[in-house]
C-alpha positions as CSV (number, residue, x, y, z in Angstrom):
1,X,0.0,0.0,0.0
2,X,1.2,3.5,-0.9
3,X,1.4,6.0,1.9
4,X,-1.3,8.7,2.0
5,X,0.1,12.1,1.1
6,X,-0.1,14.8,3.7
7,X,-2.0,17.9,2.6
8,X,0.5,20.8,3.4
9,X,-2.2,23.3,4.0
10,X,-4.1,21.0,6.5
11,X,-0.7,20.2,8.1
12,X,0.0,23.9,8.6
13,X,-3.5,24.5,10.0
14,X,-3.1,21.6,12.4
15,X,0.6,22.1,13.5
16,X,0.9,25.9,13.9
17,X,0.8,26.8,17.6
18,X,1.1,29.8,19.8
19,X,4.8,28.8,20.3
20,X,5.3,29.7,16.6
21,X,3.9,33.2,17.1
22,X,6.2,33.8,20.1
23,X,9.1,32.4,18.1
24,X,8.4,34.9,15.3
25,X,8.2,37.7,17.8
26,X,11.6,36.7,19.3
27,X,13.1,36.6,15.8
28,X,11.8,40.1,15.1
29,X,13.0,41.6,18.4
30,X,15.3,44.5,17.7
31,X,14.4,44.5,14.0
32,X,10.7,45.4,13.8
33,X,9.5,48.5,15.7
34,X,6.9,47.7,18.3
35,X,4.5,50.3,17.2
36,X,2.3,51.5,20.2
37,X,-1.4,51.9,20.2
38,X,-2.8,55.4,19.8
39,X,-6.3,56.1,21.2
40,X,-8.4,58.0,18.7
41,X,-11.2,60.3,20.2
42,X,-12.3,61.2,16.6
43,X,-12.7,57.7,15.3
44,X,-14.1,56.6,18.7
45,X,-17.0,59.1,18.4
46,X,-17.5,58.2,14.7
47,X,-18.0,54.5,15.5
48,X,-19.4,54.6,19.1
49,X,-16.5,52.4,20.2
50,X,-13.2,53.1,21.8
51,X,-10.8,53.0,18.8
52,X,-7.1,52.5,19.0
53,X,-4.8,53.0,16.0
54,X,-2.0,50.4,15.5
55,X,0.4,52.6,13.4
56,X,2.3,50.2,11.2
57,X,2.8,53.1,8.8
58,X,5.5,54.1,11.3
59,X,7.1,50.7,11.0
60,X,10.6,50.4,9.5
61,X,10.2,50.4,5.7
62,X,6.8,52.1,6.3
63,X,4.6,49.0,6.6
64,X,3.9,45.7,8.5
65,X,5.5,43.7,5.5
66,X,8.9,43.8,7.1
67,X,7.7,41.4,9.8
68,X,6.8,38.5,7.5
69,X,9.7,39.0,5.2
70,X,12.3,39.1,7.9
71,X,10.8,36.1,9.7
72,X,11.0,34.0,6.5
73,X,14.4,35.0,5.2
74,X,16.0,34.7,8.7
75,X,15.1,31.1,8.8
76,X,16.6,30.1,5.4
77,X,19.6,27.7,5.5
78,X,23.1,29.0,4.6
79,X,22.7,27.2,1.2
80,X,19.4,28.9,0.5
81,X,20.7,32.3,1.5
82,X,23.6,31.8,-0.9
83,X,21.1,31.4,-3.8
84,X,19.5,34.7,-3.1
85,X,15.8,35.5,-2.8
86,X,13.1,36.7,-5.3
87,X,9.6,38.0,-4.8
88,X,6.8,39.9,-6.4
89,X,5.2,42.9,-4.8
90,X,3.1,46.0,-5.3
91,X,5.6,47.8,-3.1
92,X,5.5,47.2,0.7
93,X,6.5,43.6,0.6
94,X,9.3,44.6,-1.8
95,X,10.7,46.9,0.7
96,X,10.3,44.4,3.5
97,X,12.2,41.7,1.5
98,X,14.9,44.3,0.4
99,X,15.5,45.5,3.9
100,X,15.6,42.0,5.4
101,X,17.9,40.6,2.7
102,X,20.2,43.6,3.1
103,X,20.3,43.1,6.9
104,X,21.0,39.4,6.5
105,X,23.5,39.7,3.7
106,X,21.3,38.0,1.0
107,X,20.9,39.0,-2.6
108,X,17.3,40.1,-3.4
109,X,15.5,40.5,-6.7
110,X,12.1,42.1,-6.6
111,X,9.5,42.0,-9.5
112,X,7.0,44.9,-9.3
113,X,4.1,46.1,-11.5
114,X,5.3,48.8,-13.9
115,X,2.4,50.9,-12.3
116,X,3.9,50.8,-8.9
117,X,4.4,54.4,-7.5
118,X,7.9,55.6,-8.0
119,X,8.4,56.2,-4.3
120,X,8.0,52.5,-3.6
121,X,10.3,51.6,-6.5
122,X,13.1,53.9,-5.4
123,X,12.7,53.0,-1.8
124,X,13.2,49.3,-2.7
125,X,16.3,50.0,-4.7
126,X,17.7,52.0,-1.8
127,X,17.8,48.9,0.3
128,X,20.1,47.3,-2.4
129,X,17.6,45.1,-4.2
130,X,17.5,44.6,-7.9
131,X,14.2,45.7,-9.2
132,X,12.4,44.2,-12.3
133,X,9.3,46.2,-13.4
134,X,6.8,44.1,-15.4
135,X,3.0,44.3,-16.2
136,X,0.2,46.3,-14.8
137,X,-0.8,44.3,-11.7
138,X,0.6,42.2,-9.0
139,X,-0.3,39.0,-10.9
140,X,1.7,40.1,-13.9
141,X,4.8,40.7,-11.7
142,X,4.3,37.4,-10.0
143,X,4.3,35.6,-13.3
144,X,7.6,37.3,-14.1
145,X,9.1,36.4,-10.8
146,X,8.2,32.8,-11.5
147,X,10.1,32.9,-14.7
148,X,13.2,34.2,-13.1
149,X,12.9,31.8,-10.2
150,X,13.1,28.8,-12.6
151,X,15.9,30.5,-14.7
152,X,18.2,31.6,-11.8
153,X,17.3,29.2,-9.0
154,X,16.5,31.8,-6.4
155,X,14.5,31.1,-3.2
156,X,11.0,32.5,-3.4
157,X,9.7,34.8,-0.6
158,X,5.9,34.9,-1.2
159,X,4.2,38.2,-0.1
160,X,1.4,36.3,1.7
161,X,1.0,32.6,0.9
162,X,3.6,31.3,3.2
163,X,3.4,30.1,6.9
164,X,6.5,31.9,8.1
165,X,5.4,35.1,6.4
166,X,1.9,35.0,8.0
167,X,3.5,34.2,11.4
168,X,5.7,37.2,11.1
169,X,2.7,39.4,10.3
170,X,0.8,37.8,13.2
171,X,3.2,39.5,15.7
172,X,1.3,42.7,15.1
173,X,-1.7,41.1,16.9
174,X,0.4,39.9,19.8
175,X,1.7,43.5,20.3
176,X,-1.9,44.8,20.2
177,X,-3.0,42.4,22.9
178,X,0.1,43.0,25.0
179,X,-0.7,46.8,24.8
180,X,-4.4,46.4,25.5
181,X,-5.3,43.2,27.4
182,X,-9.0,43.7,27.2
183,X,-9.2,44.6,23.4
184,X,-12.5,43.3,22.0
185,X,-11.9,43.4,18.2
186,X,-9.1,43.9,15.7
187,X,-9.7,45.3,12.2
188,X,-7.1,44.2,9.6
189,X,-6.7,44.9,5.8
190,X,-6.8,42.1,3.3
191,X,-4.9,41.9,0.1
192,X,-3.8,38.4,-0.6
193,X,-4.6,37.4,2.9
194,X,-1.3,37.0,4.6
195,X,-1.7,39.9,7.1
196,X,-5.3,38.9,7.8
197,X,-4.6,35.2,8.3
198,X,-1.5,36.0,10.4
199,X,-3.4,38.5,12.6
200,X,-6.4,36.3,13.0
201,X,-4.3,33.2,13.8
202,X,-2.2,35.0,16.4
203,X,-5.3,36.7,17.9
204,X,-7.3,33.4,18.3
205,X,-4.3,31.6,19.7
206,X,-3.5,34.2,22.3
207,X,-7.1,35.2,23.1
208,X,-10.0,33.4,21.2
209,X,-12.5,35.8,22.5
210,X,-11.2,38.8,20.5
211,X,-13.1,39.3,17.3
212,X,-11.0,39.7,14.1
213,X,-12.6,41.5,11.1
214,X,-10.9,41.6,7.7
215,X,-11.4,44.6,5.4
216,X,-11.2,44.6,1.6
217,X,-11.8,47.3,-1.0
218,X,-14.9,46.6,-2.9
219,X,-12.9,46.9,-6.1
220,X,-10.5,44.1,-5.1
221,X,-12.4,41.9,-2.7
222,X,-10.7,38.5,-3.6
223,X,-11.0,37.0,-0.2
224,X,-14.7,37.9,0.2
225,X,-15.3,36.3,-3.2
226,X,-13.5,33.2,-2.0
227,X,-15.6,33.0,1.1
228,X,-18.8,33.3,-0.9
229,X,-17.6,30.7,-3.4
230,X,-16.3,28.3,-0.8
231,X,-13.0,28.1,-2.6
232,X,-10.2,30.4,-4.0
233,X,-11.4,32.2,-7.1
234,X,-9.8,34.8,-9.4
235,X,-11.4,38.1,-9.9
236,X,-11.8,39.3,-13.5
237,X,-10.0,42.5,-12.6
238,X,-9.3,44.9,-9.7
239,X,-9.8,48.6,-9.5
240,X,-9.0,50.5,-6.2
241,X,-7.1,53.3,-4.8
242,X,-5.8,50.8,-2.2
243,X,-3.0,49.6,-4.6
244,X,-1.4,47.5,-1.9
245,X,-4.5,45.4,-1.8
246,X,-5.1,45.1,-5.6
247,X,-4.9,41.3,-5.7
248,X,-7.1,39.2,-8.0
249,X,-6.5,35.9,-6.4
250,X,-6.2,35.1,-2.6
251,X,-3.7,32.5,-1.5
252,X,-4.9,29.0,-1.0
253,X,-3.0,28.8,2.4
254,X,-4.2,32.3,3.5
255,X,-7.7,31.4,2.5
256,X,-7.7,28.3,4.7
257,X,-6.3,30.2,7.6
258,X,-8.8,33.1,7.2
259,X,-11.7,30.6,6.8
260,X,-10.7,29.0,10.1
261,X,-9.8,32.1,12.2
262,X,-11.3,35.2,10.7
263,X,-14.7,36.2,12.1
264,X,-16.0,38.4,9.4
265,X,-15.1,40.3,6.2
266,X,-16.2,43.9,5.5
267,X,-15.9,45.6,2.1
268,X,-15.5,49.4,1.8
269,X,-16.0,51.8,-1.1
270,X,-13.4,54.0,-2.7
271,X,-15.0,57.1,-1.2
272,X,-14.9,55.6,2.3
273,X,-11.2,54.9,1.8
274,X,-10.4,58.4,0.7
275,X,-12.5,59.9,3.5
276,X,-10.7,57.8,6.1
277,X,-7.4,58.9,4.7
278,X,-8.3,62.6,4.9
279,X,-9.6,62.1,8.5
280,X,-6.4,60.4,9.6
281,X,-4.4,63.3,8.2
282,X,-6.5,66.0,9.7
283,X,-7.2,64.4,13.1
284,X,-3.9,62.6,13.8
285,X,-1.4,64.2,11.5
286,X,-0.5,60.7,10.2
287,X,0.2,59.8,6.6
288,X,-1.0,56.5,5.2
289,X,-1.6,54.9,1.8
290,X,-5.0,53.8,0.5
291,X,-4.6,50.1,1.7
292,X,-3.3,51.5,5.0
293,X,-6.6,53.1,6.0
294,X,-9.0,50.2,5.1
295,X,-9.5,49.4,8.8
296,X,-10.6,53.0,9.5
297,X,-12.9,53.0,6.5
298,X,-14.7,49.9,8.0
299,X,-15.4,51.5,11.4
300,X,-18.9,52.7,10.2
301,X,-19.8,49.2,9.2
302,X,-19.3,47.7,12.7
303,X,-22.4,45.9,14.1
304,X,-21.4,46.5,17.7
305,X,-21.0,49.6,20.0
306,X,-19.1,50.3,23.3
307,X,-16.3,47.9,22.5
308,X,-12.5,48.4,22.4
309,X,-11.3,48.2,18.8
310,X,-7.9,48.2,17.3
311,X,-7.7,49.5,13.7
312,X,-4.4,48.5,12.0
313,X,-2.9,51.3,9.8
314,X,-1.0,48.8,7.7
315,X,1.2,51.1,5.7
316,X,2.2,54.7,4.8
317,X,4.2,54.5,1.5
318,X,2.4,56.9,-0.8
319,X,3.8,59.4,-3.2
320,X,2.9,63.1,-3.0
321,X,0.9,63.3,-6.2
322,X,-1.3,60.3,-5.3
323,X,-2.0,61.6,-1.8
324,X,-2.9,65.1,-3.3
325,X,-5.4,63.5,-5.7
326,X,-6.9,61.4,-3.0
327,X,-7.3,64.3,-0.7
328,X,-8.9,66.5,-3.5
329,X,-11.5,63.7,-4.2
330,X,-12.2,63.2,-0.4
331,X,-12.8,66.9,0.0
332,X,-15.3,66.9,-2.9
333,X,-17.1,63.8,-1.4
334,X,-17.5,65.5,1.9
335,X,-18.8,68.7,0.5
336,X,-15.7,70.7,1.5
337,X,-15.1,71.8,-2.1
338,X,-17.9,73.1,-4.4
339,X,-17.5,74.0,-8.1
340,X,-20.3,75.5,-10.2
341,X,-20.7,77.2,-13.6
342,X,-23.1,80.1,-14.4
343,X,-23.9,82.1,-17.5
344,X,-23.9,85.9,-16.9
345,X,-24.8,88.9,-19.0
346,X,-21.6,90.4,-20.4
347,X,-21.9,93.7,-18.6
348,X,-20.2,95.3,-15.6
349,X,-21.2,94.4,-12.1
350,X,-22.2,90.7,-12.6
351,X,-19.0,89.2,-11.1
352,X,-19.3,91.6,-8.2
353,X,-22.8,90.4,-7.5
354,X,-21.8,86.7,-7.5
355,X,-18.9,87.6,-5.2
356,X,-21.3,89.3,-2.8
357,X,-23.6,86.3,-2.6
358,X,-20.7,83.9,-2.0
359,X,-19.3,86.3,0.8
360,X,-22.8,86.5,2.5
361,X,-23.0,82.7,2.5
362,X,-19.5,82.3,3.9
363,X,-18.0,80.6,0.9
364,X,-14.3,81.1,0.3
365,X,-13.5,81.4,-3.4
366,X,-10.3,79.5,-4.4
367,X,-10.6,79.6,-8.1
368,X,-12.5,81.6,-10.8
369,X,-12.6,81.3,-14.5
370,X,-14.4,84.0,-16.6
371,X,-14.7,82.8,-20.3
372,X,-16.7,84.4,-23.1
373,X,-15.7,81.8,-25.6
374,X,-17.5,79.0,-23.6
375,X,-20.9,80.5,-24.6
376,X,-21.5,79.7,-28.2
377,X,-25.2,80.7,-28.5
378,X,-24.8,84.3,-27.5
379,X,-22.3,87.0,-27.8
380,X,-23.9,88.9,-24.9
381,X,-23.1,86.2,-22.2
382,X,-20.0,84.9,-20.5
383,X,-19.6,81.7,-18.5
384,X,-18.2,82.0,-15.0
385,X,-16.8,78.9,-13.3
386,X,-16.2,79.2,-9.6
387,X,-14.5,76.8,-7.1
388,X,-15.2,77.5,-3.4
389,X,-14.1,76.0,-0.1
390,X,-17.3,75.0,1.8
391,X,-18.3,73.4,5.1
392,X,-20.4,70.5,4.1
393,X,-23.3,69.5,1.7
394,X,-25.8,71.6,3.7
395,X,-23.6,74.6,3.2
396,X,-23.5,73.9,-0.6
397,X,-27.2,73.7,-0.8
398,X,-27.5,77.1,1.0
399,X,-25.2,78.7,-1.5
400,X,-27.2,77.2,-4.4
401,X,-30.4,78.5,-2.9
402,X,-29.0,82.0,-2.4
403,X,-27.8,82.1,-6.0
404,X,-31.2,80.9,-7.3
405,X,-33.0,83.5,-5.2
406,X,-31.0,86.2,-7.1
407,X,-32.1,84.7,-10.4
408,X,-29.0,82.7,-11.4
409,X,-29.3,79.3,-12.9
410,X,-26.2,77.2,-12.1
411,X,-24.7,73.9,-13.3
412,X,-22.9,72.1,-10.5
413,X,-19.6,70.7,-11.8
414,X,-18.8,68.9,-8.5
């Protein structure tokens, strides 16, 4: 009789213990920053819970990814380290691998999508890694890394679908529970599932009563799709400002761990993500990337009140042009910026009258365009386009009402 083959995923599920979490924490001691919880009065009021931020955006390399990468590479044999390591990443895992490899004296090759923000590409190179840019998504870069793996014989460091990687990520949860013994729930972002599965595993092994909620962008909800299908599936495409979570296919290992240990998955909209980013900057003076604020975006979806909740800010690697665009969109969504167009008779005093109405309604003009050429059906009219700072949507409606009262017909641009 032939021996029955052991399923490696089931073996990992059965054999991973709390000792493995503590071992990973020991491995990372002195390497990863033990980021301290920050209580947030603003997000607490918003969600009717006591909310603590776990600021992994302040971690070395700017994200939690260092934890899993270092834990994996540090345990390679001397022969494996001599071969060098390779991975694929949208950016944060890349920096984690590059930093860890440099610290441990190992060659690192990183395959990244060509669409990766330049900040993340240059930061990865700064740690001494060789960067290969290929394709538009993580999956394209992953395919390229597989080619190079076969060609060069490197050791692969998977960004999420690896036991040692998820154990390293799980040390984040251990630190949260160490800092707040009576924490009730932990919110964790999901990309491919390595962070969520590691956090859920560590949380349940340390304290099974703590609820763990995974958060995905609605435009890249691969784990939610897997849960609904009862198996790993591939999304037809991904579209989200949370580029660090733009993964079409969850890992089979991480799916199994999430299915066993994760309590719930919440999906959030693009506007919720951008609004959370703006709030984090305004209220806490902290910079994060789109994927980094998924946990904050999910706070309004919580089904409970009066609990102690840790929201993990997973990363802060975002370039200035991207953050500027996200802030602009968030301001518009919140009614903090209002743009309208109005046709005026081409005669003196009209612009002054519009200015008077805006001043009386407490709108601050930040841009004004006066263009006669825009009106093609009359030589006696000009088009005025005005952009204002406003307080909220109610304020915008008050401005619109005041303009209409004076006989102006306006078109809202945004």
